[in-house]
C-alpha positions as CSV (number, residue, x, y, z in Angstrom):
1,M,-0.2,0.1,-0.1
2,I,2.9,2.6,0.8
3,R,4.3,1.5,-2.2
4,S,1.1,2.5,-4.3
5,C,0.7,5.7,-2.3
6,R,4.7,6.6,-2.9
7,L,3.4,5.7,-7.0
8,I,0.3,7.7,-6.7
9,S,2.7,11.0,-4.8
10,R,5.1,10.6,-7.6
11,R,2.4,11.0,-10.6
12,M,0.9,14.1,-8.2
13,S,4.4,15.9,-8.0
14,T,4.9,15.2,-11.8
15,L,1.7,17.8,-12.2
16,N,2.5,20.4,-9.8
17,Y,6.0,20.3,-10.6
18,A,6.8,23.3,-13.5
19,N,4.8,25.1,-11.0
20,V,6.7,24.6,-7.7
21,N,10.0,24.9,-9.9
22,K,8.7,28.1,-11.7
23,L,8.2,29.4,-8.1
24,R,11.7,28.5,-7.1
25,E,12.8,30.0,-10.4
26,F,11.5,33.1,-9.0
27,F,13.0,33.0,-5.7
28,S,16.3,32.6,-7.2
29,Y,15.6,35.9,-9.4
30,G,14.8,37.5,-5.9
31,V,17.8,37.1,-4.1
32,E,20.3,37.4,-6.6
33,A,18.8,41.2,-7.3
34,V,19.7,42.1,-3.9
35,K,23.6,40.0,-4.0
36,P,26.0,42.5,-2.8
37,K,27.9,43.0,-6.2
38,S,24.6,43.5,-7.8
39,L,23.3,46.5,-5.4
40,F,26.5,48.1,-5.4
41,E,27.0,48.4,-8.7
42,G,23.2,49.5,-9.0
43,Y,23.7,52.1,-6.2
44,Y,27.3,53.0,-7.7
45,K,25.7,53.8,-11.2
46,T,22.4,55.9,-9.6
47,A,24.0,57.7,-6.7
48,S,26.6,60.6,-6.4
49,K,27.3,60.6,-3.3
50,I,28.3,57.1,-3.3
51,H,30.9,58.1,-5.6
52,E,31.9,61.0,-3.5
53,S,32.6,58.9,-0.2
54,V,35.0,56.9,-2.1
55,N,37.2,59.5,-3.7
56,H,39.0,61.3,-0.8
57,D,42.3,60.4,-2.2
58,H,44.2,62.2,0.6
59,K,42.7,59.8,3.7
60,R,43.1,56.6,5.1
61,Y,40.5,54.2,4.1
62,H,39.1,51.4,6.5
63,V,36.6,49.0,6.6
64,I,34.9,47.7,9.0
65,G,31.6,45.1,8.6
66,F,29.3,42.6,10.2
67,G,26.4,40.6,9.0
68,K,25.2,37.6,6.5
69,A,26.3,40.3,3.3
70,V,29.1,41.6,4.4
71,L,31.6,39.4,3.0
72,G,30.6,40.5,-0.5
73,M,30.0,43.5,0.8
74,A,34.1,43.7,1.3
75,V,35.0,42.2,-2.2
76,Q,32.9,45.5,-3.8
77,M,34.6,48.0,-0.9
78,E,37.8,46.2,-1.6
79,K,37.4,47.1,-5.7
80,L,36.6,50.3,-5.1
81,L,39.3,51.9,-2.8
82,G,41.9,49.7,-4.0
83,H,45.4,50.6,-2.7
84,R,43.6,53.8,-0.5
85,L,42.0,50.4,1.7
86,C,45.2,50.5,4.9
87,S,43.0,48.3,7.4
88,G,39.9,46.6,8.2
89,C,38.2,43.6,10.0
90,I,35.0,42.0,9.2
91,S,32.8,39.7,10.9
92,I,30.2,37.2,9.0
93,P,29.1,33.7,9.7
94,V,30.8,30.6,10.3
95,G,31.6,28.9,7.0
96,T,30.7,32.3,4.8
97,S,34.3,31.3,3.3
98,E,34.2,27.9,2.9
99,R,30.5,28.5,1.4
100,F,31.9,30.6,-1.4
101,A,35.0,29.3,-2.2
102,G,36.4,30.4,-5.5
103,D,33.4,32.8,-6.2
104,V,34.9,36.1,-7.3
105,D,32.1,38.0,-6.0
106,F,33.2,36.5,-2.4
107,S,36.7,36.2,-2.8
108,L,39.0,39.4,-1.2
109,S,42.3,40.2,-2.8
110,P,45.2,37.0,-1.8
111,N,47.2,39.9,-0.6
112,T,43.7,41.5,1.2
113,V,44.7,44.4,4.2
114,M,40.9,43.1,6.1
115,E,41.2,40.3,8.6
116,V,37.7,37.9,8.4
117,I,36.8,36.6,11.6
118,E,34.2,34.0,11.2
119,C,31.7,33.2,14.4
120,A,27.9,33.2,15.5
121,R,26.9,29.9,14.4
122,D,22.8,29.5,13.7
123,N,22.9,32.9,14.4
124,L,23.5,33.1,18.2
125,P,26.7,35.1,19.1
126,D,29.5,33.4,20.5
127,E,33.0,34.1,21.9
128,R,34.3,35.0,18.5
129,S,31.3,37.6,18.1
130,L,33.0,39.0,21.0
131,V,36.8,39.1,19.8
132,A,35.1,40.6,16.5
133,A,33.3,43.2,18.1
134,S,36.3,44.1,20.2
135,K,38.7,44.0,17.2
136,I,36.2,46.4,15.4
137,R,35.4,48.9,18.1
138,Q,39.3,49.3,18.4
139,I,39.8,50.2,14.7
140,A,37.0,52.7,15.1
141,H,38.4,54.5,18.1
142,S,41.5,54.5,16.4
143,M,40.6,56.9,13.9
144,T,42.0,60.6,12.9
145,S,41.1,63.4,11.0
146,E,43.3,61.8,8.5
147,D,41.2,58.3,8.4
148,I,38.0,57.5,6.1
149,L,35.8,54.3,8.0
150,C,33.7,52.6,6.0
151,V,31.7,50.5,7.8
152,L,29.3,47.4,6.1
153,V,25.9,46.5,7.4
154,S,23.5,43.5,7.0
155,G,21.2,41.8,8.6
156,G,22.3,38.9,10.9
157,G,25.0,41.7,11.9
158,S,23.5,41.5,15.5
159,A,24.9,38.1,16.6
160,L,27.9,38.8,14.8
161,L,28.9,42.0,16.8
162,C,27.8,41.1,20.4
163,L,29.8,43.4,23.5
164,P,27.5,43.0,26.4
165,K,27.4,46.0,28.6
166,A,29.4,45.2,31.7
167,P,28.5,43.3,34.2
168,I,26.0,41.9,32.0
169,T,27.6,38.3,30.2
170,L,26.7,36.6,27.2
171,P,25.0,33.8,28.2
172,E,22.3,35.8,30.2
173,K,21.9,38.5,27.2
174,L,21.5,35.5,25.2
175,Q,19.2,34.1,27.3
176,I,17.1,37.3,27.3
177,I,17.0,37.8,23.3
178,K,16.2,34.0,23.1
179,S,13.0,34.3,26.0
180,L,12.0,37.3,23.7
181,S,11.9,35.4,20.2
182,T,9.8,32.3,21.8
183,A,7.9,34.6,22.7
184,G,6.6,36.4,19.5
185,A,8.6,39.5,19.9
186,S,9.5,41.6,16.0
187,I,12.7,41.8,15.1
188,D,12.5,45.9,16.1
189,E,11.7,44.6,19.4
190,L,14.8,42.1,19.8
191,N,17.0,44.9,18.7
192,Y,15.8,47.8,20.9
193,V,16.6,45.4,24.2
194,R,19.7,44.4,22.2
195,I,20.8,48.5,21.8
196,A,19.8,48.5,25.6
197,L,22.1,46.0,26.8
198,S,25.3,46.8,24.3
199,D,28.2,48.6,24.3
200,V,28.4,48.5,20.8
201,K,24.9,49.0,19.2
202,G,23.0,51.9,18.7
203,G,25.1,54.4,17.7
204,Q,27.8,53.5,20.0
205,L,30.4,52.1,17.5
206,A,30.1,55.6,15.4
207,L,30.5,57.1,18.6
208,Q,34.1,55.1,18.8
209,A,34.9,56.8,16.0
210,K,33.8,60.6,16.2
211,S,37.8,61.8,15.9
212,A,37.2,60.5,11.7
213,F,37.3,62.5,9.3
214,R,34.3,60.7,7.8
215,V,32.2,57.8,8.7
216,Y,30.4,56.2,5.8
217,S,27.7,52.9,6.3
218,Y,26.7,51.1,3.8
219,V,23.6,49.3,4.7
220,I,21.3,46.5,3.2
221,S,18.1,46.4,5.1
222,D,16.3,43.2,6.9
223,I,13.8,44.7,7.8
224,V,10.2,45.8,7.7
225,G,10.1,50.0,6.9
226,D,14.1,49.5,6.7
227,P,14.9,51.5,9.7
228,M,18.1,52.6,10.1
229,E,18.7,52.6,13.6
230,L,17.4,48.9,13.8
231,I,19.4,47.2,11.0
232,A,21.8,44.8,12.6
233,S,20.7,47.1,16.0
234,G,22.2,50.4,14.0
235,P,25.8,50.3,15.8
236,T,26.3,54.0,13.8
237,V,22.6,55.4,14.0
238,V,22.5,57.6,17.0
239,P,18.9,56.8,18.2
240,K,16.9,60.6,18.1
241,G,13.5,61.2,19.9
242,V,13.3,57.8,21.5
243,D,14.2,57.0,25.2
244,V,16.2,53.2,24.0
245,N,16.3,51.6,27.4
246,R,12.3,53.0,28.9
247,K,11.4,51.3,24.9
248,A,13.5,47.8,26.2
249,K,11.8,48.0,29.9
250,D,8.5,48.7,28.1
251,I,8.9,45.5,25.5
252,L,10.5,43.1,28.3
253,M,7.0,44.0,30.5
254,K,4.9,43.6,27.5
255,Y,6.2,39.7,27.1
256,R,6.3,39.6,31.0
257,L,9.8,38.9,31.0
258,W,11.2,41.7,33.5
259,E,10.7,40.4,36.4
260,K,13.0,37.0,35.4
261,L,15.6,39.3,34.4
262,P,18.6,39.1,35.8
263,P,19.5,42.2,38.3
264,V,22.1,43.2,36.4
265,A,20.1,43.6,33.4
266,M,17.4,45.4,35.5
267,Q,20.2,47.4,36.3
268,I,21.6,48.7,33.5
269,I,18.3,48.8,31.8
270,D,17.1,51.1,34.6
271,Q,20.0,53.6,34.8
272,P,20.2,56.7,32.4
273,R,22.3,56.5,29.3
274,D,25.6,58.0,29.3
275,N,25.7,62.0,28.5
276,G,28.3,60.9,25.6
277,Y,25.8,59.1,23.9
278,K,24.2,62.4,22.4
279,T,27.4,63.3,20.8
280,N,26.6,64.8,17.6
281,T,28.1,62.9,14.6
282,D,28.3,65.3,12.2
283,N,31.1,63.2,10.5
284,N,28.7,60.1,10.3
285,E,26.7,59.5,6.7
286,L,24.0,56.6,5.6
287,F,23.9,54.8,2.1
288,L,20.8,52.2,2.2
289,L,22.3,49.9,-0.9
290,G,19.3,47.9,-0.7
291,S,16.2,46.3,0.8
292,N,13.1,43.5,0.1
293,A,11.9,46.4,-2.5
294,V,14.6,45.2,-5.3
295,A,13.6,41.5,-4.7
296,V,10.3,41.9,-5.1
297,N,10.1,44.5,-8.2
298,C,12.7,42.1,-9.7
299,I,10.3,38.6,-9.3
300,A,7.6,40.8,-10.3
301,Q,9.6,41.9,-13.7
302,R,10.9,38.1,-14.4
303,A,7.0,37.2,-14.0
304,Q,5.6,39.9,-16.0
305,S,8.3,39.2,-18.5
306,E,7.3,35.4,-18.7
307,G,3.7,36.5,-19.3
308,L,2.4,36.0,-16.2
309,K,0.4,38.4,-14.2
310,C,1.7,39.6,-10.8
311,I,0.3,41.6,-8.2
312,V,2.7,43.1,-5.5
313,L,0.8,42.0,-2.2
314,S,3.2,43.9,0.6
315,K,6.6,44.5,1.0
316,Q,5.8,45.2,5.0
317,L,4.2,41.7,6.6
318,E,4.8,40.8,9.7
319,G,3.0,38.8,12.6
320,N,1.9,35.9,13.3
321,V,2.3,33.0,10.8
322,A,-0.8,31.7,12.5
323,E,-2.7,35.1,11.8
324,L,-0.9,35.5,8.0
325,S,-1.3,31.8,7.0
326,A,-5.1,32.7,7.8
327,I,-5.0,35.8,5.3
328,Y,-3.2,34.1,2.7
329,V,-5.6,31.2,2.9
330,E,-8.5,33.1,2.9
331,L,-6.9,35.1,-0.1
332,A,-6.4,32.4,-2.1
333,G,-9.5,31.0,-1.8
334,M,-11.4,34.1,-2.3
335,L,-9.3,34.8,-5.6
336,Y,-9.7,31.2,-6.8
337,N,-13.6,31.1,-6.2
338,F,-13.4,34.7,-8.3
339,K,-11.6,33.2,-11.1
340,K,-14.0,29.8,-11.2
341,G,-17.0,32.6,-11.3
342,K,-18.3,31.0,-8.2
343,L,-17.7,34.5,-6.4
344,S,-19.2,37.9,-7.7
345,E,-16.8,41.3,-9.0
346,R,-18.8,43.3,-5.9
347,L,-18.1,40.4,-3.2
348,M,-14.6,39.4,-4.3
349,A,-13.6,43.5,-3.9
350,D,-15.1,43.6,-0.3
351,K,-13.5,40.6,0.8
352,F,-9.8,41.5,-1.1
353,G,-10.5,45.1,0.7
354,T,-11.6,43.4,3.9
355,L,-7.9,41.7,3.7
356,L,-5.8,44.0,2.4
357,L,-6.9,46.4,5.5
358,K,-5.5,43.7,7.7
359,L,-2.2,44.2,5.8
360,K,-2.0,47.8,6.2
361,C,-3.0,48.8,2.5
362,T,-3.9,52.0,1.5
363,D,-7.1,52.9,-0.1
364,V,-5.2,53.9,-3.7
365,E,-3.1,50.7,-2.9
366,K,-6.7,48.9,-2.7
367,V,-8.3,50.0,-5.7
368,E,-5.6,49.5,-7.7
369,L,-5.2,45.6,-6.9
370,V,-8.8,45.1,-6.8
371,G,-8.7,46.5,-10.3
372,K,-5.5,44.0,-11.5
373,V,-7.6,41.4,-10.3
374,V,-10.8,41.9,-12.0
375,D,-8.8,42.3,-15.0
376,W,-6.5,39.6,-15.0
377,K,-10.0,37.4,-13.8
378,E,-8.8,34.4,-16.8
379,E,-5.2,34.5,-16.2
380,P,-3.1,32.9,-14.1
381,L,-2.1,35.6,-11.2
382,L,1.1,35.9,-9.1
383,I,0.7,37.4,-5.9
384,V,4.4,38.7,-4.4
385,G,4.7,39.5,-0.8
386,A,7.9,40.0,1.7
387,G,8.9,40.5,5.0
388,E,9.2,39.3,8.4
389,P,6.4,37.5,10.1
390,T,7.7,35.7,13.8
391,V,6.5,32.5,15.2
392,C,5.3,31.9,18.7
393,V,6.9,28.4,19.9
394,S,5.0,26.4,22.0
395,G,6.2,23.0,20.9
396,S,9.5,20.7,21.0
397,G,10.0,20.2,16.7
398,K,12.3,21.7,14.6
399,G,11.3,24.2,11.9
400,G,11.2,28.1,11.0
401,R,8.7,30.8,9.9
402,N,8.7,29.9,6.4
403,Q,8.5,26.0,6.9
404,E,5.7,26.1,9.0
405,L,3.7,29.2,6.9
406,A,4.0,26.9,4.5
407,L,3.0,24.0,6.5
408,R,-0.2,26.2,7.7
409,I,-1.1,27.1,4.7
410,S,-1.2,24.0,3.3
411,Y,-3.5,22.5,5.2
412,G,-5.7,25.8,5.7
413,L,-6.3,25.4,1.5
414,H,-6.8,21.7,2.3
415,E,-10.0,22.3,4.2
416,L,-11.2,24.9,1.8
417,E,-14.1,23.8,-0.3
418,N,-13.8,23.9,-3.9
419,V,-10.4,24.6,-4.2
420,A,-8.3,22.5,-6.4
421,D,-4.3,21.7,-6.4
422,S,-3.9,24.7,-8.5
423,V,-3.0,27.2,-5.7
424,Y,0.6,26.9,-4.8
425,F,2.9,29.1,-2.3
426,L,6.5,29.6,-1.5
427,S,7.9,31.3,1.7
428,A,11.7,31.4,2.1
429,G,14.3,33.6,3.4
430,T,16.6,35.7,1.3
431,D,19.3,34.7,3.3
432,G,18.9,30.8,2.8
433,I,18.3,30.1,6.5
434,D,15.1,29.4,7.7
435,G,15.5,28.7,11.9
436,P,18.2,26.0,12.7
437,T,17.9,24.4,9.7
438,D,19.5,23.7,6.5
439,A,16.6,24.9,4.4
440,A,15.6,28.5,3.0
441,G,11.8,28.0,3.8
442,A,9.3,25.4,1.8
443,I,6.5,25.2,-1.0
444,G,2.8,25.0,0.3
445,G,-0.5,24.1,-1.2
446,A,-3.2,21.8,-0.7
447,F,-1.5,19.0,-2.9
448,V,1.2,19.1,-0.2
449,A,-1.4,18.2,2.4
450,N,-2.7,15.5,0.3
451,E,0.7,13.7,-0.8
452,Y,1.3,13.4,2.9
453,H,-2.2,11.8,3.8
454,E,-1.9,9.3,0.7
455,I,1.6,8.2,1.8
456,F,1.3,8.2,6.0
457,H,-2.0,7.7,6.1
458,K,-2.9,10.3,8.9
459,D,-3.2,14.0,9.2
460,G,0.3,15.9,9.7
461,K,-1.4,18.9,11.7
462,S,0.4,17.3,14.6
463,F,3.8,19.0,13.4
464,I,2.1,22.8,13.1
465,E,1.3,22.2,16.9
466,N,4.6,21.0,18.0
467,N,6.4,23.8,15.7
468,D,8.0,20.6,13.8
469,S,7.8,21.6,10.0
470,Y,11.1,20.9,9.0
471,R,10.4,17.4,10.0
472,F,6.7,17.4,8.3
473,Y,8.9,18.2,4.9
474,E,11.8,15.7,5.5
475,A,9.4,12.8,5.8
476,L,7.8,14.0,2.8
477,N,9.0,12.6,-0.6
478,S,12.8,13.0,0.6
479,G,12.4,16.8,1.0
480,H,10.8,17.4,-2.4
481,Y,9.2,20.5,-1.2
482,F,12.0,22.4,0.7
483,V,13.3,24.8,-0.9
484,K,17.1,25.0,-0.3
485,T,19.9,27.3,-1.5
486,G,22.5,27.5,1.2
487,H,24.1,30.4,2.9
488,T,23.0,32.9,0.0
489,G,25.7,35.8,0.8
490,T,22.5,38.2,1.5
491,N,19.6,39.1,3.7
492,V,16.3,41.3,3.2
493,M,13.9,39.3,4.7
494,D,11.8,36.5,4.1
495,L,10.0,36.2,0.2
496,H,6.4,35.0,-0.4
497,M,4.6,34.1,-3.7
498,L,1.4,32.6,-4.2
499,L,0.4,31.1,-7.7
500,I,-3.3,30.3,-8.8
501,D,-2.9,28.7,-11.6
502,S,-6.6,28.8,-13.0
């Protein structure tokens, strides 16, 4: 019986093969568009200020950096600066150099002056992160009026530039952040707490370089809305108009963690920030090289060039995956039924408008998107979204937010009436990493739930309840519906694609 079910499953996989692979291809195009080389080349061609930043011929240049995209960024800076580059130190994830060995876009020159420190395995700060942060801070502190400091910043930088404010220890800080993350805190909330407990985040690195002629920060955003003060916890951005410690305390109280903090952490957060923290940093300039908008626009353009109608839903998707999956399922069911003539245009517009309100779309955006759905009723439609949802972890399983989102949507679509196996969903992280797994994300659809039932003769919902999405996908067709890319060398949050092939 199991062999027979597997044959059925393989036939179903063949039917879905083209659309599943199409989503994977679009994801790859989006990731390629936000790799450091692409972003530097695009920005350098269009922004005159970045030209100026690398053309102070009589100054000494130094490069520091931290983040998942920083090796590729450092390669581009090395090419731009040439002999003017005097020193540097970058902190990148463990395994990055090995992963990109032989790739010219991720290979520093053999005689590079930049020290490369690999640390923060599984995106968790470790002792090597402390070493990297200390060396980077020392370079910043050594700047003079003859020096220019170029700071490369990307997502993942919080773990790669970690220097807890004494007397709090690294294990204590790690436990605080882990508790927040497990409780479902957003990346913004996590980073406010990180800043409050750090000696380098929240503009403090820039303050170390206050004697430099210039401090130029080149940033790739991994946070919804691109708040420069929070990307990698903003080491070169002095927060303005916000009491960071007060904000951090409010966040910890919101998740009922304040009373569980080590006393030293309470003491640090409760005390006023040092007056030097408010020092003016007129020598500091920021460049936003790229964000998820670049990846989303690339996917939309590619889809349209292949004759596929495409709607960009939102680039600022947040919230718990349980709630977001319900929105996607309702959206898919509504659009499918409208395309099949089972839902009137008026009802579709009302339902779609309500869903768009939940996603914080404006009235103008609502009118435009509803109009496109009406115009493209008879054609296959690709919906693209991007952002950074969260997961409240209550189980003991293995997975990540993208895999769980795809799995939740699979069972949500499976339970809808009259929705056939013509709805496909992809959710994956542009950094190639989803939680503590080797997958970037996964493919979802009613066909996924159907295949699992046919092979194992049982419902797979328990995997959702146990936050065990990785093991679900691992068991199904040898992981056929995983999205696996390996570390991509960039990071602009997650990409979602919903394809309705009718």
